[in-house]
C-alpha positions in Angstrom: -59.6 112.4 152.9 -57.5 109.6 151.7 -59.4 106.6 150.3 -58.0 103.1 151.0 -58.5 100.7 148.2 -57.8 97.0 148.9 -57.5 94.2 146.4 -61.3 93.6 146.5 -62.1 97.3 146.5 -60.1 97.7 143.2 -61.8 94.8 141.6 -65.3 95.8 142.7 -65.0 99.4 141.5 -63.3 98.6 138.2 -65.0 99.1 135.0 -63.1 97.1 132.3 -64.5 99.0 129.3 -63.8 102.4 130.9 -60.3 101.2 131.9 -59.5 100.0 128.3 -60.8 103.3 127.0 -58.5 105.4 129.2 -55.6 103.1 128.5 -56.1 103.7 124.8 -56.2 107.4 125.3 -53.0 107.2 127.2 -51.2 105.2 124.4 -52.5 107.9 121.8 -51.3 110.8 123.9 -48.0 112.4 122.8 -44.8 111.0 124.3 -43.8 112.9 127.6 -41.0 115.3 127.2 -38.9 113.4 129.9 -38.6 109.6 130.1 -40.5 107.8 132.8 -38.7 106.9 135.9 -38.4 103.2 136.8 -36.0 102.5 139.6 -35.3 98.8 140.5 -33.0 97.2 143.0 -32.5 93.6 144.4 -33.4 92.8 147.9 -31.6 90.5 150.3 -33.1 87.1 149.5 -35.4 86.3 146.7 -37.2 89.7 146.2 -36.8 92.8 144.2 -38.2 96.3 144.7 -39.2 98.7 142.0 -40.6 102.3 142.0 -42.5 103.9 139.0 -43.1 107.6 138.9 -44.6 109.9 138.1 -47.8 108.5 136.4 -49.2 111.3 134.4 -52.0 111.6 131.7 -53.3 114.7 129.8 -56.6 115.7 131.3 -56.3 113.7 134.6 -55.8 116.1 137.6 -53.7 113.6 139.5 -50.6 111.6 139.4 -49.3 108.3 140.8 -46.2 107.0 142.5 -45.9 103.1 142.8 -43.7 101.1 145.0 -43.6 97.3 144.4 -41.8 94.4 145.7 -41.7 91.1 143.8 -41.4 87.7 145.5 -41.8 84.8 142.9 -42.6 82.3 145.7 -45.3 84.3 147.4 -49.0 84.6 146.7 -49.6 87.2 145.4 -46.0 87.5 144.1 -46.3 91.2 144.0 -46.7 93.4 147.1 -46.9 97.1 147.5 -48.9 100.3 147.1 -49.9 102.8 144.4 -50.2 106.4 145.7 -52.7 108.7 144.0 -52.0 112.3 144.5 -53.8 115.6 143.5 -51.7 117.1 140.8 -52.1 120.7 142.1 -51.7 120.2 145.8 -50.0 116.8 146.2 -52.7 115.8 148.6 -52.8 112.0 148.9 -56.2 111.0 147.4 -55.9 107.2 147.6 -53.6 104.4 148.6 -54.4 101.3 146.6 -53.2 97.6 146.6 -50.4 97.5 144.0 -50.9 93.9 143.1 -54.5 94.4 141.8 -53.8 97.7 140.2 -50.6 96.2 138.4 -52.3 93.1 137.3 -55.3 94.8 135.8 -53.4 97.7 134.1 -50.7 95.2 132.7 -53.4 92.8 131.7 -55.7 95.3 130.1 -52.9 97.2 128.3 -51.6 93.8 127.0 -55.1 92.8 125.7 -55.3 96.2 123.9 -51.9 95.6 122.2 -52.6 92.0 121.6 -55.9 92.8 119.8 -54.3 95.5 117.6 -51.3 93.5 116.5 -52.7 90.1 116.1 -54.1 88.9 112.7 -57.7 89.9 112.4 -58.5 86.3 111.5 -56.9 84.8 114.6 -59.4 82.7 116.5 -57.4 80.5 118.9 -55.9 82.1 122.0 -53.1 80.4 124.0 -51.5 81.1 127.4 -48.2 80.0 128.7 -48.6 80.7 132.3 -52.2 80.6 133.6 -51.9 82.7 136.8 -53.5 85.9 137.9 -51.9 87.9 135.2 -53.2 85.5 132.4 -56.7 85.7 133.8 -56.8 89.5 133.5 -55.4 89.3 129.9 -58.1 86.8 129.1 -60.8 88.9 130.6 -59.7 91.9 128.4 -59.3 90.0 125.2 -62.8 88.4 125.6 -64.1 91.9 125.6 -62.3 92.9 122.5 -62.8 90.0 120.1 -64.4 86.6 120.0 -62.3 83.4 120.5 -63.2 80.0 119.0 -60.9 78.1 121.5 -58.6 78.9 124.4 -55.6 76.7 125.3 -53.1 77.0 128.2 -50.2 75.4 129.9 -49.0 76.0 133.6 -46.8 74.2 136.0 -49.9 74.0 138.2 -52.8 72.3 136.1 -55.3 73.7 138.5 -54.6 77.3 137.2 -55.5 76.2 133.6 -59.1 75.4 134.8 -59.5 78.8 136.2 -59.0 80.2 132.6 -61.7 77.8 131.3 -59.1 76.7 128.8 -58.0 73.4 127.2 -55.0 72.2 129.0 -51.9 71.5 127.0 -48.5 69.9 128.2 -45.9 72.6 127.1 -45.2 76.0 125.7 -44.3 74.3 122.4 -47.8 72.6 122.3 -49.6 76.0 122.9 -47.5 77.7 120.2 -48.5 74.8 117.8 -52.2 75.1 118.7 -52.8 78.8 119.0 -52.9 81.8 116.6 -52.1 84.2 119.5 -49.8 83.2 122.4 -49.6 85.2 125.6 -46.7 84.5 128.0 -47.0 85.4 131.5 -44.3 83.6 133.6 -41.2 84.0 135.7 -39.0 82.2 133.2 -35.3 83.0 133.1 -34.5 81.2 129.8 -36.4 81.1 126.5 -39.8 79.1 126.4 -40.2 79.5 122.7 -37.8 79.9 119.7 -38.1 81.0 116.2 -38.6 77.3 115.0 -41.8 77.2 117.1 -43.4 80.2 115.6 -45.7 80.3 112.5 -46.2 83.0 109.8 -48.7 85.7 110.9 -48.7 84.2 114.4 -48.8 86.7 117.3 -46.9 86.6 120.7 -47.3 88.9 123.7 -44.5 88.4 126.3 -45.3 89.8 129.8 -42.9 88.1 132.0 -39.7 89.8 130.7 -40.3 92.9 132.7 -37.0 93.1 134.6 -33.4 92.1 134.1 -32.8 88.3 133.8 -36.3 87.4 132.7 -36.9 86.1 129.3 -39.6 84.2 127.5 -39.0 84.5 123.9 -35.6 83.5 122.3 -33.5 86.1 120.6 -34.0 84.4 117.2 -37.8 84.5 117.5 -37.6 88.3 118.3 -35.2 88.9 115.5 -37.3 87.3 113.0 -40.6 88.9 114.2 -42.1 92.3 113.9 -41.7 93.7 117.5 -43.8 96.5 119.0 -43.2 97.8 122.6 -44.5 100.3 125.0 -41.1 102.1 125.5 -38.0 101.4 123.3 -35.3 102.4 125.7 -36.9 100.8 128.8 -37.5 97.6 126.9 -33.9 97.5 125.6 -32.4 98.3 129.2 -34.5 95.9 131.3 -37.2 94.0 129.2 -37.7 91.5 126.5 -35.2 93.2 124.0 -32.3 93.8 126.4 -32.8 90.5 128.2 -32.3 88.8 124.7 -29.2 90.9 123.9 -31.1 93.1 121.4 -31.0 97.0 121.1 -33.8 99.4 121.1 -33.9 99.6 117.3 -34.8 95.9 117.1 -38.4 97.1 117.8 -40.4 98.3 114.9 -42.0 101.0 117.1 -44.3 101.6 120.0 -48.0 100.8 120.6 -48.5 104.4 121.1 -47.2 105.1 117.5 -49.7 102.4 116.3 -52.7 104.0 118.1 -51.6 107.4 116.9 -51.5 106.2 113.3 -47.8 106.9 113.0 -47.0 103.1 112.6 -49.2 100.5 110.7 -50.6 97.7 113.1 -49.6 95.2 110.2 -46.7 95.7 107.8 -48.2 93.4 104.9 -45.7 90.6 105.5 -46.2 87.1 107.0 -43.7 87.7 109.8 -44.9 86.8 113.3 -45.7 89.8 115.5 -44.7 90.3 119.1 -45.9 92.8 121.7 -43.2 93.2 124.4 -44.2 95.8 126.9 -42.3 96.5 130.1 -45.1 98.6 131.8 -45.1 102.5 132.3 -46.1 104.7 135.2 -49.0 106.4 133.4 -50.7 103.0 133.0 -51.0 102.8 136.7 -52.7 106.2 136.7 -55.2 105.2 133.9 -56.3 102.1 135.9 -56.4 103.8 139.4 -58.1 107.0 138.2 -61.1 104.9 136.9 -61.2 102.9 140.1 -60.9 106.0 142.4 -63.6 107.9 140.7 -66.0 105.1 140.9 -65.1 104.5 144.7 -65.3 108.3 145.2 -68.8 108.4 143.7 -70.2 105.9 146.2 -68.9 107.9 149.2 -70.3 111.5 149.5 -67.7 112.5 152.0 -64.9 112.3 149.3 -64.0 115.6 147.8 -64.9 115.8 144.1 -61.8 116.9 142.2 -64.0 117.7 139.1 -66.3 120.2 140.9 
């Protein structure tokens, strides 16, 4: 039978620690022989549509196909479904709300990358954009290390209160106050430049995930040590490409860091940047943990592992 997982179902069944563990395993897995497929098109009006497939992970007997539509003025801004299929038969195991799956997999993967790349002594966390995505990143980062203070700015001050953060007036003010800055916006022009970055400061840019979106200026990216989740995709349609920079502007990938092929820190005082674009296997990592917990609460669902 196919399990239907609404937004509330996903959040109720999610185990954050388990999801972080499986995301870490996914980053440590060898790179797949063929690149991930990420197809995107503009829609008439304000929206865009994207398909990510196939989501595959070693040891997981399933795969995902995700179809998203993004509408910046809507709430939630992301609409769509993630399909979970049996890897051997193609049977549709689950149909899940894409907004919640995407927010959690993006946020927890970002928390993992931020924690690994940020200076070990960083104690102040800042957010530029305090919407749903920022709240998930904050939840993950609070699990991974303690923070002395959290600051944030948003066009809607009410969102800052949901982060339990000190409100600040601008991105520049957040960068001045925070050791680690997470940007999660719809910006189409840079919010921070090299002149607003400090030595050993870390930035995670989540909003630059499709053509035309940019949060960090080219000079900041050029002066920083940049780590991505996929070089070619990030150069084609993510933070690097949208800033006019090539794939080799990245020092490497988070997978290389977790596999021990690239040091998390290079011994310099340069700022660090994590600039992910999001990969199909991350949807599988998140949805697989949710599906198994939902399945275990319903005895009529066939146990794939039996």
